[in-house]
N, C-alpha and C positions, 0 to 999 in steps of 0.2 A: 488308280485303277477306275473309278469315276469317269475320267477321260476316256480311258479305254471302252468302256462299259458305251458311251454315247457313239464313238466312232464306229462301234459295229453294230448297234440297235438304233441308230439316228436321233435317240432322245435320252434324257438321262431316267436315272433308275425312278425318279420320283414320279414322274409322269404314266409309267407302269403301275404302280401303285396304286394312282387314284384314278386312271383311266379303266375301261372296261374293254375288252378285246371284242373285235366284231370284222366279219366280212364284208365288204364295202360293195362288190360286184354286185351288179341287178340281175344276174342270174341266180335263180335257186341252185342252193348248194346241194339240192340232191339230184338234180337233174345234170348240172355240172358233173358231178362227180360219176355218174353212170358215163358220160359222155368219156369223162378221162381213163376211165376203167377200160371203156371198148377200143380207146386208141393205145393203153398202155399194154393191157394183156396179152394181144396178140405180140406184141414187140418182144415181151418177155419170154414168150414160148417160144418163138422162132430161135431164141439165143436157147433154150434149154433142147430144141429138138435138133440144132445144129451138129453137123458130122464132121469128121475133120481129124487133126491132129489134137484138137482137144478134148480134153476130159471131162466126165461127169463134173468135177469140182470146180473146173475152170468156166463150164456152163453155168454153174449154180451163182459163182462169184460175181461173172459178168452179168446173169439177170437181175441180181440183185444192186449192182450199181446203177443198171439203166433203169431199173423199176423205181430206186430212190430219186433219179434224177427227174423221173415224168411226175413224180409226188410232189416234188419239189417246186416244179413249174405248175403244177396246178394250184400249189399254195399261193404262186406270186399273181397267176391270172385272178384267182379268188379277190383279188385287193385287198389282204390283211390291213385292218387298221385298229384304232385307238380311240374310243368316243368318250370326251372328256367332258368334264364340265367346268368354264371358267369365268372368272368374275366379268360384271360389263365395265369397262374402264369409265373412271369418273361416276359412277355411279354408286360407289361405296367408301367407307370411312375406313381408316386404319390409325389405329391407338399406338403412338412411338412413348415407350417407357423409358428413363434415363433416371439412372442411378446416382443419385446426386450426393451421395455420403461420402466422408471422408477418406475412406478405404481407395476410392477413386484416384486419390493423389499418389500411390504407391507406384513407383518406379520400377518398370519389370527390367529382365536382365538385357532386353533392346537399348536399354536407356530411356524410352518414353514411357510416359505415366497412361494408366488406364484411361485417364479423364481426357489426355490429349487422342488416344487412339478412337474414344468415343466422341469427341468432335471432330475427327476426319472423318470419320463415316458419316457423321450428320450435317458436314458441311454443306453448305447449300448447292456450290458449286461441283461436288463429288455425284459421280455416278451413280451411286447407291439412291442418294434422294431425288436424282432426277426419274430415275427409273421407279420408284415407287410414286412419285408426283402425277407421272403419266397415266396411272392407273388407278390410283386414290386420291380421298382428301385425307390430308395428314393433318392430325390432330398430337400436340406433342404435352408429356405430363414427365414431371418431376418426380421422385421418390426418395425419401430418408427415414425422417421420423414420420412425416405427416407427408401424405402424397399432394401434389394440387397441380394447376394448369399452367402450363408457361405458353407464349407464343412462339417463339422461335429456340432452338440448343441454345443459342448465345445466351440466355438469361440463366443456365445452370452455375453454380458458385462450389459443389463440391465440399462443401463443410457441413452437411448434416451429419447427426451423433448416432443415427440408427440406420439399418438396411430393413425397411418391413414390405419384402416383396407381395406378400397377401394382400394387406391394405391397398397397397396402388393398385393390383389385378382387380379388387373389388371397385375401387374408386374410379378408375377407366370405365369399366363396364357400367356401372351406375349413369357417368358423366355423357355415355353415349347410347343408352338404354333404348332412344327413340329413333335413330338412326340404324342403315343397313351397315353392320361392322363384321368388315371380313376377316378381321384378326386384329392380335395385340402382339407387338416387336417390343421386347424387353433386353434394353443394353445394361449389362452388369456384370460385376465379379461372382454374384451369387451369395454374397456373404450375410446372409439374412440372421440376424441377431434377436429377431423378438420371441417371445414367448408363445405366440398363436400358432398352431398347426397349418402348414402351407396346405394341406388336402382341402380344408373348409372353404379356402378361397377358389379353389379349382374345380368343385361340384359344381355351382351354377355355371362357370364358363363352359363345362363339359355339356352340361344340359342344353344350352342354348346353342351348342355348336360353333363357338368361338375359338379357333385355335390360338394357340401363344407361341410366337417364333422366340427363341432366345438368342441372344449373341452373347457369348462368355469372354470375357476380357480378363485379363491378367494371366499372369503364369500359372500353370496347375501344380506345380512342386516351387518350394522356396530351396534353393541350393545352400543357402546359407544364411540360418536365422536363429537366434536365442529368444526364448520367451519366458517371463515368470508368470506362469497361468493361474495360480491362485494364492493367496495366503490365509491360512486358518486363523486368524484372528480374533480372540474373545471381544464382546462387546463391551464389556468392564474388566479392571483392573484393580487392585489395591496397592497403592504407592509403595514402592521398594519391593514387590513381588517379582521373583525370576519367574516370566514368562516362556513357554517352550511354543515356537509359531511354525508350523510345517508349511515350508513355502514349496509349490510345486514348479518346478522348471523344465521345460522341453527343450530341444535342440536339434538342428539339421545341419548336418555338415563340420561340426566341431566336437566331435565323440573323443573323450580323452583329454579334451583343454580343461586347465584349471582357471576358473573364473570368481571372483569374490561377488560375495550377495550383502550388498550394504544396507543396513536399515539406518533411518532418520527420524528422529523426531523432531518435527517443526524444524526442520533443516539442521538440527545437530545430530551428529552420527552417534547411535547408541550401541551398534552391534554391528561385526564384520564374520561372516562366514565363507571360506572357502570351500567351492565343490568342484568336483570333477564329473564334465558335462556327460551325460550317458549317449549311447549309441542312438540314432537317427530314430525315432518314432516310440522312444522308451522314455515315459514321463519320470523325472526325479523327485522324489520327496525327502527333503532337505529339513531337519529340526534344527532351528536358529533361535536362541536363548537370548531373552531381552529382560533387560529391567527399567523400568518407567518410574521414576522419582517426583517428576513433577504434575502436580494433579490437575484436572479439569479436562476439557474436552481437545485430547489431542490428534494430531494428524500424523500417521506414520508413513513412510513413503520405504518400499523396497525395492533398489535397483539393481541390476546386475549392468556393469558397464558396455556399451557397443564394440562388437567385435569386428576385427579386420573382415572387410567384404561384407559385412552386413547391411542390408537394404532399408530395413525396418527396426527403428531404433524405439518408436513409442511403444512396443510390447514387452520391453525389458524393465519397464517399470510399473508398481500395483500401489495403491493406495489404500489405506484403512484408516476409520476415524474408530479411536476407543475411548471409553471414559475412565479416567484417572482418579481413583477415590482417595482421600487421605481421611480418614476416619476411622474410630475403633470399632471392631466386629465382636459379637459376643457368643462364646462358643460355650456350652454348658459340658461339664466334665462330671460325671455320677460313677464312682468307686465304691463299690460293695466293701471292700475291706481296708485297711492300713496296709499298704505296701510301698517300698521304694521308688516306683516308677511313679507315683504323684510327686514327689518331693523334686526329680529332677525333670521331669516334663514341664513343672510351673517353670522350674529354674530355668528351663533353657530357652523360652519366650517372653521372660520376664521384662527384658529390654525390650520388646517388641511393641511401641506404642500402637500401632493399627490392631493387636491382638488381645482380648479380654478373656482370658479362661476361667469362666464361674465354677469354683469345684463345690460339689455336695459329696461329702465323704460319710458313709456308714460307720460308725465307729460302735455302736453297739444296738440292740434291738430299740428300732425308733428313735435312737440320738445320731445326730449328724454334727460333721464341721462344715461349716460353711465360710468360704474364702472368695476375695475379690468381687464382692457385692457392690451393686450401683445403690442401695436401698438396704437398711437394716432387717426391714421385712420381709426381702427377695429371700424364696425356698424355705421361709421359716417353719412350714410344716413338711417339709420335707421335698419329696420329687415332684412337680408340677401334675396336677389334677384337671388342668382344665385346658383346650387346646389354644385361648388365648395367652396363658402363662407359658407354654412349652412354646410357641411360634414367636417367641421375642427374640430367641437364639437363633442363629443363622446354622449352627451346626451341634450335633451332639456327638459325645463318646459315652460310650457303657464300658467301665470295667468288669472286674471279677463280681457280676451282680447274678444273682441266680433269677431265672423268671419267675419264679413263685413270689418273687417279691411283689411284683406289679400285680394290679388287676386286669382282670382281660379288657377293661375298657381303655386303660391305660395303656397296654398292648397294641391295641387297635390304633390309640393317640400317635404313640411312637411309629408304625407304620403309616400313618395319614402326615405325619411329619416330613416325613421322605417324598411319599406319593403327591400330597395335595400341597402344604406347603414348600416344597423343592428345596427342602434343606437336606443336609450330608449327615448321614449315619456312620458311625465309626465305632465298631466294636473290637476291643481289644481282647488278646488273650488271657486266660486266666483259669484257676481250677473250678470257677462256675459260672463261664463262658461257653459259648456256642453248645455243642449236645452235651457236654458236661454239667451245663447249668440248665440244662431242661428246656432248653429253644425249640427242639424241634416239637412239630405241631401248633405251635404258635402263629399269631400274625405276623410276626418278624422272620419266622422261616421262608418266606416268599420274599422276603426284603433282602435278606444278607444273600451276597453275590457266588457263596459256597453253597455246597452240598451237606448238610447236615446228617450224620449218619445216626444210628442207634448208639447210646451213651456206653462207653464199655464198662463193665463189670470189675474195675480194678479203681486202687487209690491213685490219687496225684502224684505220689512218689513213684509208683509202680509204671504211670505213664510218662514221666519225664523224659525229653529226650531235648539233646543240644545239636543245634543246626548252625551250619554256617549259609551265611544270605548272603545271594547273589543277585542282581536286577537281571530280570527276562528281556529280552531284545524289546518288548513295550516298555518296559522300565528304564532302559537305558537312556531314553531320551526324554523323560516324562519329568515335567517339574516338580513332582511330588519326591520323586528318586535319586534326580541327578543331581549330586552333593558336593560337584566341584566344576571346573570351570566348562571341559567338555565330555563329552561320553567315554571318550578311552581315558581323561585323568576321574572320572566318577569309579569305571569299574575299577579303576588301581586302588582307588581308594576304600570301595566295599569291599575288596579281596585282603585288605588292611585291617579290617574289623575284626573283633573275637567272636564266638559262637554266641548265640543266645539260648535262651531254653523256652519250651513249651509243654504243656501239658494237653493239650488240645491235637486230636487227630484229624486235622486238616487234610484232606487229599482232594477232594472233587470241585470243581469248576461249573458253575451253569452258564449255559449256553447263554452266550452274548456278554458274559463278564470276561474283564482284562486282569489277568495275572499282572503284578508290578515286580513282585518280588519271592522267589523260591529259597527254599532251604532243604540243605541236605544234610541229613542226619550224620553227626559226627561221634555221636556218643549217645547211648540209651535205644530208648524207643525198640526194645526186641521183640522181634517179630511182625513189626508195623512196617508200612511203606518206607522206602529209602528217601525218598522225596516228599515235601510237605509245601501247601500254601501257606506262605507269611504273609503277603500282601495283596489284595485284589479288591476292585470293587465294579460295580454296575450301575447303569441308568435303571432307576425305577421311578416311573411315574413323571413328577415334574422334578425330581430332583436323581439324589445318587446314595448309595450305600458302598460301605469300605469295612476291611477287615485286616486287622495286622494280628495275626494270632500268635505271637510270642507274648511272654510274660514280663522280659527286664530288658528293654534295650537301653537302659540307663549304662549296662555293660560295656557301651560302646562310648562312654564317656569316663567310667570309673575302673575298667579292668587296667590290671598292670602294664598290659601292652601296648595301652592305647598313652601316643603322648601328652604332656599336659597341654600342649596349644594348641591339640586337635580338636577343630570344631563341628566334625562329622554327627554329633549328636544332637546339637544345638540347631544347625542348618537343615538335618530332617525333619525336627518337629516344627520349626518355622515353617519350611516350605511346606510341609503335608497340612498344618492347619492353614495357611493361607489358599492353598489349593483346594481344601474343602470347602471354604467358603467365598471362592471365586464366582462363582456360577448363580449361588442362593439370591433368589428374586426377592425383590421390594414390593410391600404392598401395592404401591404405585409405581407402576413401570411404563416407561415411553420409548420409541422407537419410530424412526421414518420407516417409509413403506420402500424407500430407496436412499441408503446411507450416501450415495454419490451422485448427484444431478449436474446442471448447466443451466446459467443464468438464463432467466424467461422462463425455465421447465417448472410447472406446479408441484409442490411436495405436499403429500399427503403423512400427517402424522399421526400416530397411533398409539393409543395408551390403553391402559388394563388398570383397572380400580378394585383394588379389594379390600377388606374390612381387616380387625386386627386377628381375625379367626381363617383368614384367606378364604373368605367368600365373595363371590362377586359381588358388585354393589351397583345398581342400576337407578339413575336420576340422580347421580350426584353432581355436585359442583366443581366442575373440571374446567382449569384455565392452563392455555399454553403461553408462556413468555419468551418471546424468541428476541435474542442478542445477536445483532448484524455483527460481521467482522468490524466495522466503524464503530462500534458500540451502541448505536441506535437500539430501541428496544421496542418491541409492539405485543400486545396482549391479544388472543384470540379464544375467543370462547369454544371448548369442545363438544362436541354433541353426542350424544348417546345413540349407539348403533342399535336399535330395535331388533335385529336379527342375531345378535350375540350378548349375553350378560356380561356386565363390565366393560364393555369395550369402547371406546369414544375415540374420535376422529375429528380432525378439523385440516386446512390446507391454507398453504400460503404458496405465495410466488417471490424468489428470491431473487435480487435486482443486480448482484454484484458477484464477481468469485471471493470465496474465502471460506471460513469456518463459521456456520452459524449454529450458535449455545441456544438450546431447548431445554425449559425448566418447565414440568409441568405439575401443577398442585391441584390435590383433589380434596374437598369437605364435604362434609353431609351435615347441615343444621350448622350448629358452632363447632363442630369436631372436624380437627383436620385429620386426613387419610393419611398424608404421607405428601412426598415430591418424588418426581421421578426426573432424571437427566438425561438427556440424548444430544445428538449433534448431527449436522448435514453438510459434507462437505462439498460445494459449487465451484465446478473447474471442468474444463473443456473435457470431454470423455476421453476415454483409449480405445473402448470396447472393438469400433471399428478395424482396429489394427488386429486384434486377436485372432489368432489363424490367419495371416494374410494372404494365403493361397486361393486362387479360383476355385469356387465349390462347384465343380462342372457336373457332378453327381446331382445336385439340386435344380440346377437349369437344365439337364436333360429330362428327370423327372417332369416336370413343370410342360415342358414342350411335350413329352411322351404321352401324358395322361391326357393333354386336350387337343391332341391331332396335330400339334405342330411340329416345329423342327428345330434342332441345336445348331448353331453355327461359331463359326471363328471368325475374326476380323478379315482372314484371308477368304473365307468363303462365304462371305454377307454378301458376295454381289450375284450368289443365286437366289438371294431371297426374293425377289421381286416375281421371277418366274416361278417360283413354288409358290407364293402368294396367289397368283392367278390363277393355278388350279387347285387348293388347297383350301382357298379361304373360302367365307360365307358370304352372306350379300344380297345381292342381285347379281345372278348366273345366266349363262345361258350356255346351250349345248355345243360342243364342234367335233369335226372327225379330223383325224390325223392319218395319211397314209404311212401304211409300215412296208409294201410292196418293195421300194427301193431302199431297205436297208443293205447297207455293203455286206452283213453276214450272211444274207440270201445268197448274192451274187457270188460270194467267195466259197460259200459251200455248194453249188453248181458248179462253179469252176475246178472247186476241188474233187466232186463224184465224177465229172467228165475225164480230168486230169487222171483219176485213179483207172477210170477204165481204161485208157490210151496207156498208161504206164504199166498194167498188170497184162494187156496184149502183148506191149513189147518185150517184156521179161519173159513171158510164156512162149513167143516167137508165133504168137498168134494173126491171123490177117485182119 
């Protein structure tokens, strides 16, 4: 289409967009128009007044055709032209920016890589470079993670780990700030993966009238590709805990194909999940169950084998670093009355060396039974009355105990245990729990994930209902409720368990809460809702709150329909308690700003330091001990960030690939505040291969917002001419004739031919 336009109108559309139309004839336009009218009007009137065989309509048609021919001749005689502003040859500079990142090594469907296309366009012997060199002084720049100046395109290595187009544009503008800059040419696939908004880099270019001309490299669509996009792996895990990791997979060209997701722990396969790839453009969220047994800093790899016809395999793999802890975690279980649930729950987790459930059970007024203590004086005065005593536990279970047992200060402390300490609170069903226990209107009402209605004026016996429990869609693949190997097997196991009872009417969820187990009333509960909330949770501040609104899950072990070898009850409690403490923070926490970097890249370590009451500590003595893959250690003092309480930072630069283990020790005076563990993976990054198609939309936006244009490798030969008339710098004004455009002569011939043809058809002289 562009070629046809140029044939008819003599020049390409860009010249008409950039130029101003004008008549170049030395004659005044008004005088020339009067002379033309004086000649044309009598000729037209002669047609209109002619007599003979012609009708009035014939005379009007012939008059209009002859008048149009006269007008066209007048337009040609006035010498129409374009007034253009063009750059002065060899008086201006042109910046050429080339993407030097790894994504440029991707092969396109024609078999050549993007890097090869860029090298071909910038070959000194190519016509493009010669044409640009005739008009401009060229300056070459490379860009990936950081931009830099190069003498010639041969210095490109295409091994950068990031694409930062905005930084490259700003760098080139600053480098050439003191010279007349006509424009910037960018050769890239547009795969910008920086965190900065590109618009901030375009504003100064637009203000300085520096256009950016982009040349897009790479296929705009990948006809066959599988990509592992993200794996939601927690930062910490307790050894032996079953963890559900949601892996997001995207695919093009393989809809309906079954592929395995293979999970490896430091090279050892720990799980395999077969999934069916979704239709093109639809992400698939796949829950994968894994259990990590080996403590320490572990590197997990999520891998999908390469498929036939797939050109990019680097995006089939994801990596994650997780801290696997082999230690005993303390949970406080406060029960307000003797009941079977206590004994069976403690029996279910007694063989788990990583769980210590400390029991405080009220046996009479101001009398308590204590079990699983570290110290004979632990909880000797009953339920904790200070935050320091309560915050030593990582989770808290409240059984059938009424709200009036606690002071208002203790109720506020329970809420703070979740929101400030970051612990998990689980409220069990019972005759003294939820609304029936008087918790409506207390600080715990906001914490719980369910709506507390006004208590019913009935007895527990009248309220009792038996529920058949089943997992919700969210609970089918949740680590706390997936009690069998797969989601399907788990659902079958849940269906085999007997009903359990509740005396609490819990039906409403709060916005943002997640229901994991639901119950259908199979007996009792007259006049009440047929469906009840059995288990749900929500995030609240730093921590989480949960409800398990039934009172006798021990029936899942002791009911006569449950086989002796069935371990559903034990599995449920172990997984639930492990999940409850999985994300509970320590007083000293450590994490890198980025968990994966490349050798030679600086790593920023961040630590948060809290005291035993989980209040931020400033001015503490904080030291990071870094262990390299070789076993060599170095210590770094961490400095307090004055801008944020309790926050400390330090930086180091890893020199080799592998896992760097980091231990952060914090103390104040002679008191140790704790230790935080984290790790950093050092390896070549694969971010450049995520979504490997050309990002044409971004490249077009850069060009459009700065007054430039977008090109493909096939149309890049038009760049020199476009730059001549759209670039800035030192310019001159020139005029180009339009009177000899082929379209004008074709129109004139068409008008005369139409007049002759009409005469012939009508039989006129």
